[in-house]
C-alpha positions as CSV (number, residue, x, y, z in Angstrom):
1,M,99.2,109.7,108.3
2,T,101.2,106.9,106.9
3,I,104.7,105.7,107.7
4,D,107.0,104.4,104.9
5,L,108.2,101.1,106.4
6,D,111.2,100.6,104.1
7,S,112.5,104.1,104.8
8,T,111.9,103.8,108.6
9,L,113.7,100.4,108.7
10,A,116.7,101.8,106.7
11,Q,117.0,104.7,109.1
12,A,116.8,102.4,112.1
13,E,119.6,100.2,110.6
14,V,121.8,103.2,110.0
15,L,121.3,104.4,113.6
16,F,122.0,100.9,115.0
17,L,125.2,100.6,112.9
18,S,126.3,104.1,114.1
19,F,125.7,103.1,117.7
20,A,127.6,99.9,117.2
21,Q,130.6,101.8,115.8
22,I,130.6,104.4,118.6
23,V,130.6,101.5,121.2
24,A,133.5,99.8,119.3
25,D,135.4,103.1,119.2
26,I,135.0,103.7,122.9
27,D,136.1,100.2,123.7
28,M,139.1,100.5,121.5
29,R,140.2,103.8,123.0
30,K,139.8,102.4,126.5
31,A,141.8,99.4,125.6
32,E,144.6,101.6,124.2
33,Q,144.6,103.8,127.3
34,D,144.6,100.7,129.6
35,A,147.7,99.5,127.8
36,A,149.3,102.9,128.2
37,G,148.2,103.3,131.9
38,L,146.3,106.5,131.1
39,P,142.9,107.6,132.4
40,Y,139.8,107.2,130.2
41,E,139.9,110.6,128.6
42,I,140.1,112.2,125.1
43,R,141.0,115.7,124.2
44,R,138.7,117.7,122.0
45,R,139.4,121.0,120.3
46,R,136.9,123.6,121.4
47,R,135.9,126.1,118.7
48,S,136.7,129.7,119.4
49,H,134.2,132.4,118.6
50,G,136.9,134.5,117.1
51,G,137.7,131.9,114.4
52,S,141.1,131.1,115.9
53,E,142.3,127.5,116.7
54,G,140.5,127.3,120.1
55,R,141.5,125.5,123.2
56,M,141.7,121.8,124.0
57,K,139.2,120.3,126.4
58,T,139.6,117.0,128.2
59,V,136.5,114.8,128.0
60,T,136.0,111.5,129.9
61,L,135.0,108.5,127.8
62,P,131.5,107.3,128.8
63,D,130.8,103.9,130.3
64,I,128.5,101.7,128.2
65,S,126.0,100.0,130.4
66,E,125.4,96.2,130.1
67,N,121.8,96.9,129.0
68,L,123.1,98.9,126.0
69,R,125.7,96.2,125.2
70,E,123.0,93.6,125.2
71,L,121.4,95.4,122.3
72,L,124.5,94.7,120.3
73,N,124.6,91.0,121.2
74,R,121.0,90.1,120.3
75,D,120.3,88.2,117.1
76,H,118.7,90.5,114.6
């Protein structure tokens, strides 16, 4: 079995950039909610099995640990 290094590195870079964007989005939403004095929550539309609009569900924004944040700050 062989592993294509170029493809593996490209996929790893895409995953890292996606992770960095998710962390940035969470930080931005939390900053906006801090400014507005709101709890760290977002509302997501839940799909209905009948094809109708569905209901809204409140989801708490996750905390990003310092260990995960360190991954973003390392020289790469």
